[in-house]
N, C-alpha and C positions, 0 to 999 in steps of 0.2 A: 573655672572654676570646675571644679572637679565635683563632678554627681556627687555628693553630699553633701553639700553646700549647700543651702537654702539660694534662692531665688534674691535674690530684695527691688523692689520696688518705692517709689520715690510715689509721694499723693498723685499728682497730675497726670501718672499711669498709672498709677491704681485706679485711675478714674475715668483714666481709658477706656481701659479694659473692662472695668466695671459697667464702663456704661453710664457713667453718674460727676454730676459734677462735684467743685468740692468744695463747696459750702456747704449741699448736703454732707457728703463725708464727715468730714469736719459735728457734723450737726450729730451722724449716728455712734464718732467715735463718744461722745456724749451719751448715749445713749445705751447701745448695746456695747456689757463689758467685755464681749466676747474682740472686739473691734480696738480695746485700750488694754488690755494683760501686756506686761512685759514690755511699752515701751513708756519710758521714762522720763518727767516735764522739760523736763530740759534741751533733750537730746533729738536731733531730726526726728524728721519720722520718717519709718520706711518698715513696706508692705511686705513682708512673706507673700506666697504663692496659695500656701492656707489659709491669710490674709484675700488679700481678692477672689477667693470661694466664697466667702463670710461677707463679703461686700454684695457679690452678684450675686449673690444668696438673699440676699437682705432685699436690694434690690425689688426679688423677684414675690419676696413674701409683700411688699408691701406693695408695689404699683402692683404685679400682672396678677395677682391673688387677692388684694384687696382686704388683706388682713391690718389691722392697729397697729401700733410702735409697740404697743403691749402683747397686744398676739403673737407680734414678731415677733416679740425678746421670748419668751415659751415653745417657740414654737424653734427658732434658734436652736436653745438651750436645749431642748428635745434633740433636737441633729444634730450637736457637740455629745453629748455627751450620748449620742453610741458609735460615733466618730467618725460618724458622715463624710467631715473634711479632714482627715487625717489621709498618708501622702498613700496611693494607690485605688481610693474609697469616692465612688463619689458625691455625688449632694444628692438628697432624697432627691426625687419625681417631683415635681408639679400638680398641682392639681389639677389640670386637664390634664396630663397623661396619668394620670392615678383614676382620672375616672373612665381614660381611655379600655385602662389597660381589667379593670370591675367589666368594663363593657362586654369586653374582647372574651373577656373567663367569664359571659350571660350563657348558659345555651340556649337556645333556637327561639323554642319556645319562650323564653321567660325578657321576652326584649321585647320592646313594645315598637310594634309599630305604626306610618303613617298612613289614619284614611284612605281607602281612596277617590281617588279620583274624581268629582262627578261632571256624565259626560255637560258636552257643553248645551247651552239651550237651542233647537232652532231655528227658531227667530230669534239668537246673535249671529249662525253661521255668516259664513260672507256669499253663498249661495244665494241663503234667502234675503239679504239687505236687498243687493242685487235685482233680485225677482221683483224681491216688492215695492221695490224702487221705481222700474219698471212699468208693470199696472197700476201704480200708487194714481192715485183721481189729483185731481187737485184741490190742493188746499182751503181753496174761497169756500169750499160744500163742507155742509157742518153734519159731521155724523154721531152716529151715539158714540162711538168708545172713545172715541174724544172727546167731547163732553160728560160724559163719565170721568175719564181720566183729570178733569178742569176741577170737575168734579171735588175729586178728592183732593187734590195737589190743595183750594182753596181750605177743604177742610184740614189741612196739616197747618196751614202757615196760619189760622186761627189756636188751633190746640198752640205751636207755637211763641203765640206773641198772648194768647192765656199764662202761657213759663218762663213770660218772662217778666209776664205780670205782677208773679205772683213774688 
């Protein structure tokens, strides 16, 4: 096959390359005019490399980027008008790629940083737990701390019960 001739794909091959089911592609042909351009009703359906790129882009718009069919139509029409699917040009970057590029272009001061991690409280550290377990008195004795915790838990349960009854 000469380099000037476009390569054609059968529907099953186009679906495999673009990672969509055949019935989905048939539906998209009814919704997206870019897929039905130049196709005769009675003729066998064949797709060019450009068509396969368009099918893959529709899948990205609908499945990966969360566009509705109407939104994907508008976005795709805009990208086709820009010439994104012509030979030598690649499809527009996905939203995730666009956000990543925007974030990389921001000056470091403008970037939002995560808050610093809080230090673990001493009572949760393993050394403290092991030490307190070694010196902990038997549970049979009544301790004021335990009584206050039980009292707080009972109050919480009473409040929660009151919320359920409303």
